N, C-alpha and C positions, 0 to 999 in steps of 0.2 A: 760899388762892387758889381761885377758882371755876373748875372745868374747863368750858371752852366748846367744845372739839373733842375727840372721841374717835374713834379709828380702831380697828376690831376685825377682825383677820384680813384686813387690807387688802392686795390685790394690785393693782399698777398696771403699765401697759405701753401698748402700742398695737397697732392692727389694720391690716393691709395686705391688703385683700380678705378671704379666709378664713384667712389666716395671723395668728396671735396671738403677739406677743413680750412676755413678762413680764419686767420689770426689777427689781421688788421684790415679794416674796411674804410673805404672812401677817404683816403689820406691825401691832403693837399699840402705840399711843401715846396719851397724853393731853396736851392743851395747856391751860394755865390762863390766866386773865385777867391781862393786864399783862406777859406774858412776851415776851422777844425771843429767838427761836430761829434759830440759824444752821445751815443744812443744807450739809454739806461732803461732797465726794467727787470722785473722778476723772471725767473726761469719759465720758459714756455710761453712767454707773452708775445714773442714774434720778432725779437731783435735780430737774430741771425737770419731768419727768413726774409725780413725786409732788406737786410744788407745783401744777401745772396741774390735777391731779385734785382736790386739796383746794379749789381755787378754782372747781371745777365747770366747767372749760373742756374737760374730757374725762371720760368715764365710767370708774369703777374697773372692773377686770376681775373682781374678786371682793371680798367683804367689805363691811363697813358703815362709814359715816362719820356720826357723830352730831354735830349742831350745835345748841348751846343746848338739849340734851335731846331733840331729835327728829331723825329721819333727814333728811339735807340734801336728799334728793330731794323731800321734801314741801313745801319752800319754793317759792313761785312765783318766776319769774325776777326780778320787781321786788323781792319780799321778800328774795331772796338778795343782790341788789345793795345793799340797805340794811344787810346784815350783813357782807359780804365784798367787799373791793376788791382789784384786781390791778394790779401795775405790771410790764410786760414789760421784757426786756433791751434792746429796740430803742429807739434814740434818734430821736425824731420830728424830721422836717425839714419844717416847715410855713412857707409863705411869707407867708400872709395871715391869720395867727391870732396874737393877742396873748397874753401870759401870762395876763391876766385871763380872756380868752375860753376858753382851754384849761382853766383851773382851774374855770371855771363849768360845764363839762361834767360835773363830779363831782356836780352837783346834779340831774342828769337823772332819777334814780329818784324824786325828790320833786316834780318840776314837773308842770304840766298838759300836755295834748296839744300845746300850742303852744310848750312849752319856756320859758314866761315865768318869770322869776325874781322871787320876792317880795322884800320888804325883808329878811326873815330870810335868804333865800338869798344875797343880796348881802353881808350882814354876814358870813355864814359863809365866803364866797369871800374876802373881804378878810382875815379872821382867818387863813385857811389860808395865804394868800400871806405874811402877816406872820410866821407861825410858821416858815416856811422861809427867812426873811430876804430876800425878794424884792420888798418893797413898792416900792422905788425903780425896779424894772423892770416893774411891773405892766402898763404900757401899751406895752412894747417888743414887737416881733414875735419869735416863737420862733426864726426863723432869724438873729436878731441877737444872740443870747446864746450863752454857751459850753455845752459838753456837760454840765458839772457843774451849771450853772444850769438846763438843761433837765431834768436828773434831779430837781432840787429842785421844778421845776414839776410833774412827774408825781406826786411825793409830795404836793404841795399839792393836786392834784386828788383824790387819795384822801382827804385830810383834809377837803376840802369835801364829799366823798361821805359822810363822818361814819360810817364803818363801824367796828364793834368789832374786826374782824379785817382786817389788811392783809397781803397776800402779795406778795413782790417777787422776781422772777427776775433774779439777777445785777445788783443795783442799782448796783454800782460798776464794772461792765464799761465799758471805754473811758475811765475817768476817771483823772486824774493823782493822785499820792499825796495831796496835801492834800485834794482832793475826796473820795477814797475814805474817808478817816478822818472827814471832816466829815459825809458822808451817813450812815454807819453810826452815828456818835455822835448824829446827829439822830434816828435810829430809836430808839436807846436812850433818849433824853430823852422821846420820845412815849410809850413804855411807862410811864415813871415819872410824867409830868405829866398825860397824857391817858388812862392806863390802857388804851391800845391793845394788842392782842395782835398781834405781828408775826412773820412767818416769812420768811426770805430765804435764797436760795442764794448761795454764794460759793466762789471758788477761793482766796481769801485767808484761810488759816487763822489767820494772825497777827492780823489785824484782828478776825476773828470771835471769837477767844479773849479779846480785850481788851474787847469790847463786849457779847457775847451772854450771856444768862442761862443758856441751855443750848445744847449742840451736838447735832445729829443727824449722825452720821458714817456714811456709806454706804460699805461695802466689799463686794468680791465675795462674802465669806463670812459677813458679819455686819452687824447694825445696832447701832451703839454710841450711847448717849445719856446725857447728864448735864451737870452744870455743868463749864465748862472746867477749873477748878481741881481738881475731883475726878478728871477724866479724866487730868490730869497726874499727880496723886498715885497713881493706880491704874495708871500706866505705859501707859495706852492710847495717849496721844499719841505717845510715843517709839516704841511698838511699831508704829505705822503705817508707819514708815520703816525697819524692820529690813532689808528687802530692797532698799533704795535707797542712794544715796550721800549722801542727806540725813540729818542727825541733829538731834535736839532736846535741848537742855540744860535740864533741869527747874529747875536752880538759877537760871538767867538768864531762862528763858522765851524762848529764842532758837533759831532754826534756822540751821544752817550745813552746809557740804559736808564730808564726811569726806575728810581730806587725808592723804596719806602723808608723815610727817615727814621733812624733809631734814636736820634737825639739832636740837640742843637748846641752850638758853641760860638763864642766870639773869637774871631781870628784877627790878630793885629800884626802889622809888619809891612814890608814892601820889598820890591825886587823880585828876581826870578825864584828865590827860595819860597817867598810868600805864595807865588802863583802855583808852584808844584805842591806846596803844603795843602793849599785849598783843594787841589785835585785829589790828593790822597784822602783828605777828610770826606769829600763827596763820595769817593769810592767806598769808604768804610760805612757810609750811610748818615753822615752828619750834615745837618743843615747849617751853612755858614752865612746865609743871606738874612741877617737879623738886624734889628734896630739896637740901640744901646742897652736895652733891657730885655729880659725874657730868656736869659741863658744862665746855666749854672757852671759852665766850664769856659775858661779863657785860655787860648793858646797864643803865645807871643813869639814871633820869629825875629831874631835880632843877630847882629854881628858882635862877636866877643873875641878879642885878641886875634883878629883876622879870620876867625872861623864862624860858621853859622851855628847857632844853638836854638833849641826849641824849649821854651818854658811853659809849663802847664800849671795854671792856677785853678784850684778846685776847693771851694769853701775856705778852710783855714790852712790848707796845705799847698805846697809848690814843689814841682819836680822839674828837672832839667835833662834834656836829651841831646845827643850829638848828631843823630841822623833821623830822617823821617821814618826809617824802618823801626828804630827803637820806639819812636813816638806811637807808630801804628800798633806795634805789639802791646804797648801799655794800654792803649785805648781799647783794643779788642779783648784783652784779658781782664781788665779791671773795671771797665765801665759798661754797664748794660743800659743805662739811661742817663742822658745829660739834661 
């Protein structure tokens, strides 16, 4: 892969009068063509500041940024706009602008002084709209579409801008769950099909781990970077939450709250119903990771006449339930200690 961004001893932050606040110091990173990089970290750690610096929306405090082999300061404003595009976290609220008109603004670095679009420009605008799946909404006004669709419009604008590098600040902020996954998956597809290099900030580590080629994790004491799977195997992901109530299970790739067990039970069965029963029991505070002995309650998940049932054995009694909800209600109301 060809490196297209290099940062050497980069320090970023912001100035308030004569006061300088540095949030990231002496960063060395290389970004290759076609990579999707997720930037993760707590609020105030410097994610957006780093991204805005790489997008040349603010100056670095120290160090160098090399873009396509030359210092990025040497690019004219128009040249830089043909190399790097930026999508902010802000959702635009425009009353008299259509989807096509907004996407067309991405061609500004290539048009004449009058902003006239050539036939080629119009084709690229239409292709960008099609790539994000908004062709049927092209003539709709921006204020008439959903937040998720607006975010796709902003991505389409950067595609029309046809830059090699796209940087996005919290592209899934304010979006519902389906749109969060669809937007980041779209970015993943653009790196593979269009060889775009994309950097994005996110608070959603789970989505970033599933879609990004590499993660940059900003912590108060260190900068951690690597493929999500390598970071899991090297225990960096689980280590991020050592001082919190959140834990990461590397076998499942899942996050959960550390709970104080209220009891233990034996869980028998198989299939999807068994998996979700186990999750429900863990949510209620039951330890199901037991050997064959040491429990006073047994729950059996099985199929009966084409339906799933749950049988609870406790001492000399046995009860049967038709749903996990019924089972959970019974456990919460009648069992204080297993």
